[in-house]
C-alpha positions as CSV (number, residue, x, y, z in Angstrom):
1,M,22.5,-38.0,13.4
2,M,25.4,-36.3,15.2
3,R,28.4,-38.6,15.4
4,N,30.9,-36.7,17.5
5,G,32.5,-37.1,20.9
6,A,34.5,-35.0,23.3
7,V,36.5,-36.2,26.3
8,T,38.7,-34.5,28.9
9,R,41.1,-36.4,31.1
10,E,43.1,-34.7,33.9
11,T,45.6,-36.6,36.1
12,K,48.6,-35.6,38.1
13,E,50.6,-36.4,35.0
14,T,48.6,-35.1,32.0
15,Q,45.8,-32.8,30.9
16,I,44.1,-33.8,27.7
17,T,41.0,-32.8,25.8
18,I,40.0,-34.3,22.5
19,Q,37.0,-33.7,20.2
20,I,36.1,-35.5,17.1
21,D,33.4,-35.4,14.4
22,L,33.3,-38.6,12.3
23,D,31.4,-36.8,9.6
24,G,33.8,-33.9,9.2
25,A,35.9,-32.6,6.4
26,G,39.4,-33.4,7.7
27,K,39.9,-30.2,9.7
28,Y,42.3,-30.4,12.6
29,Q,43.8,-28.4,15.4
30,V,46.4,-30.5,17.2
31,E,48.5,-29.1,20.1
32,T,50.7,-31.6,22.0
33,P,54.3,-31.3,23.3
34,F,55.4,-33.5,20.4
35,P,55.7,-31.8,16.9
36,F,56.0,-35.2,15.2
37,L,52.9,-36.6,16.9
38,N,51.0,-33.4,16.0
39,H,51.9,-34.1,12.4
40,M,50.8,-37.8,12.6
41,L,47.4,-36.9,14.3
42,S,46.8,-34.2,11.7
43,A,47.5,-36.8,8.9
44,F,45.0,-39.2,10.6
45,A,42.3,-36.5,10.7
46,K,42.9,-35.3,7.1
47,H,42.9,-38.7,5.5
48,G,40.0,-40.0,7.6
49,Y,37.9,-36.9,6.9
50,F,37.5,-36.4,10.7
51,D,37.3,-33.0,12.3
52,L,39.7,-33.3,15.2
53,T,40.8,-31.1,18.0
54,V,43.6,-32.2,20.4
55,K,45.0,-30.2,23.3
56,A,47.4,-32.0,25.5
57,K,50.0,-31.2,28.2
58,G,52.0,-33.5,30.3
59,D,55.0,-34.2,32.5
60,V,57.4,-34.5,29.6
61,E,60.2,-33.4,31.8
62,I,60.0,-36.8,33.4
63,D,59.1,-38.9,30.3
64,D,57.2,-38.7,27.1
65,H,55.4,-42.1,27.7
66,H,52.7,-40.8,30.1
67,T,51.5,-38.1,27.7
68,V,51.6,-40.1,24.5
69,E,49.8,-43.1,26.1
70,D,47.2,-40.8,27.7
71,I,46.5,-39.1,24.3
72,G,45.8,-42.6,23.0
73,I,43.5,-43.3,25.9
74,V,41.5,-40.1,25.4
75,L,41.3,-40.6,21.6
76,G,40.0,-44.1,22.1
77,E,37.3,-42.9,24.6
78,T,36.4,-40.0,22.2
79,L,36.0,-42.4,19.2
80,A,33.8,-44.7,21.3
81,K,31.5,-41.8,22.2
82,A,31.3,-40.6,18.6
83,W,30.1,-43.9,17.2
84,G,27.9,-44.9,20.2
85,E,26.1,-48.1,19.6
86,K,27.5,-48.5,16.1
87,R,24.1,-48.7,14.5
88,G,24.3,-48.7,10.7
89,I,28.1,-48.6,10.4
90,R,30.0,-50.9,8.1
91,R,32.2,-52.1,11.0
92,F,35.2,-53.2,8.9
93,G,37.8,-51.0,7.2
94,H,41.1,-51.5,5.4
95,A,43.7,-49.3,3.8
96,S,47.0,-50.0,2.1
97,I,49.1,-46.8,2.0
98,P,52.4,-46.1,0.3
99,L,54.7,-43.2,1.1
100,D,57.7,-43.3,-1.1
101,E,59.6,-46.5,-0.2
102,A,57.3,-47.5,2.6
103,L,54.1,-49.5,2.4
104,A,51.8,-49.9,5.4
105,E,48.6,-51.9,5.7
106,V,45.9,-51.1,8.3
107,T,42.8,-53.2,8.9
108,V,40.2,-52.4,11.6
109,D,37.1,-54.2,12.9
110,L,34.9,-52.2,15.3
111,S,34.2,-55.5,17.0
112,G,33.8,-54.5,20.7
113,R,36.8,-56.7,21.5
114,P,40.1,-55.0,21.9
115,Y,43.1,-56.6,20.1
116,L,46.2,-55.0,18.5
117,V,48.5,-56.6,16.1
118,Y,51.5,-54.3,15.5
119,Q,54.0,-55.8,13.0
120,V,56.3,-52.8,12.4
121,K,60.0,-53.1,12.3
122,M,61.5,-49.6,12.7
123,P,64.9,-49.0,11.2
124,K,65.6,-46.2,13.8
125,K,64.3,-45.7,17.3
126,K,64.1,-41.8,17.1
127,I,62.7,-39.2,14.8
128,K,64.5,-36.1,16.2
129,E,63.6,-36.4,19.9
130,F,60.4,-38.6,19.4
131,D,60.8,-42.2,20.4
132,T,59.1,-44.3,17.7
133,D,58.5,-47.2,20.2
134,L,55.8,-45.0,21.8
135,V,53.6,-45.3,18.7
136,E,52.8,-49.0,19.6
137,H,51.8,-47.8,23.1
138,F,49.6,-45.1,21.6
139,F,47.7,-47.6,19.4
140,R,47.4,-50.1,22.2
141,A,45.8,-47.4,24.4
142,V,43.4,-46.4,21.6
143,V,42.4,-50.1,21.0
144,D,41.8,-50.8,24.7
145,Q,39.6,-47.8,25.2
146,C,37.4,-48.0,22.1
147,K,37.5,-51.8,21.9
148,I,38.5,-52.3,18.3
149,N,40.5,-55.0,16.6
150,L,43.4,-53.2,14.8
151,H,46.0,-54.8,12.6
152,I,49.0,-52.6,11.6
153,N,51.5,-54.3,9.2
154,L,54.5,-52.7,7.6
155,H,55.3,-54.5,4.4
156,Y,58.5,-52.6,3.9
157,G,60.1,-49.2,4.5
158,K,63.4,-47.5,5.4
159,D,62.6,-44.0,6.5
160,P,60.8,-44.0,10.0
161,H,59.0,-40.8,9.2
162,H,57.5,-42.3,6.0
163,I,56.7,-45.6,7.8
164,L,54.7,-43.9,10.6
165,E,53.0,-41.4,8.4
166,A,51.8,-44.2,6.1
167,I,50.4,-45.9,9.2
168,F,48.6,-42.9,10.6
169,K,47.1,-42.1,7.2
170,G,46.1,-45.7,6.8
171,F,44.5,-45.7,10.3
172,G,42.4,-42.6,9.2
173,R,41.4,-44.2,5.9
174,A,40.5,-47.6,7.5
175,L,38.6,-46.0,10.3
176,D,36.7,-43.7,7.9
177,E,35.6,-46.8,5.9
178,A,34.6,-48.7,9.0
179,T,32.5,-45.9,10.5
180,Q,30.6,-45.1,7.2
181,I,26.8,-45.6,7.4
182,D,25.5,-48.3,5.1
183,P,21.8,-47.5,4.3
184,R,21.2,-51.3,3.8
185,L,22.0,-52.1,7.3
186,K,19.4,-52.0,10.1
187,G,20.8,-52.3,13.6
188,V,24.4,-53.4,13.8
189,A,26.7,-55.5,11.5
190,S,26.7,-58.6,13.7
191,T,24.8,-61.9,13.9
192,K,24.8,-61.4,17.6
193,G,22.8,-58.2,17.3
194,K,25.4,-56.3,19.4
195,L,28.9,-54.9,18.9
């Protein structure tokens, strides 16, 4: 069974194409206007064992928000295409990831109901030119498009780079666990018979 997706979104503000293979080997090619976000999406792919290609351009001369949020929208759409009807998948995933002084916990339920809990207190607003507040907008866009329940909790941390890298790695690990096929499961993991 092929579990991959590809989506292109073009607006007057952004041009984005994303491809993902849920059963990959953690290979990635990420090209956005944001070197830090490139690093985070690469960590997501590597630690989730997803093959990921991201090509994004946007009106960053106006603001970074449009492009970061639209990347989240397209990633969410691409994930939803890749897992389809979610037959046989485990549904739930969890990861607790340390990175030096930071510890982040990410829990996901591919429930079909979008909800984001983002309990992350950042010690600084910027990593070089990248606004760390945009990460919450990114994850909200992902959640809304692929209709998952995502809880991101920072237990502690001082370095914003370490905090966000632990979060993106945790998102990859938790999503990998949730999308794994369980051979014991026939249909979907829900008493309703639908996710």
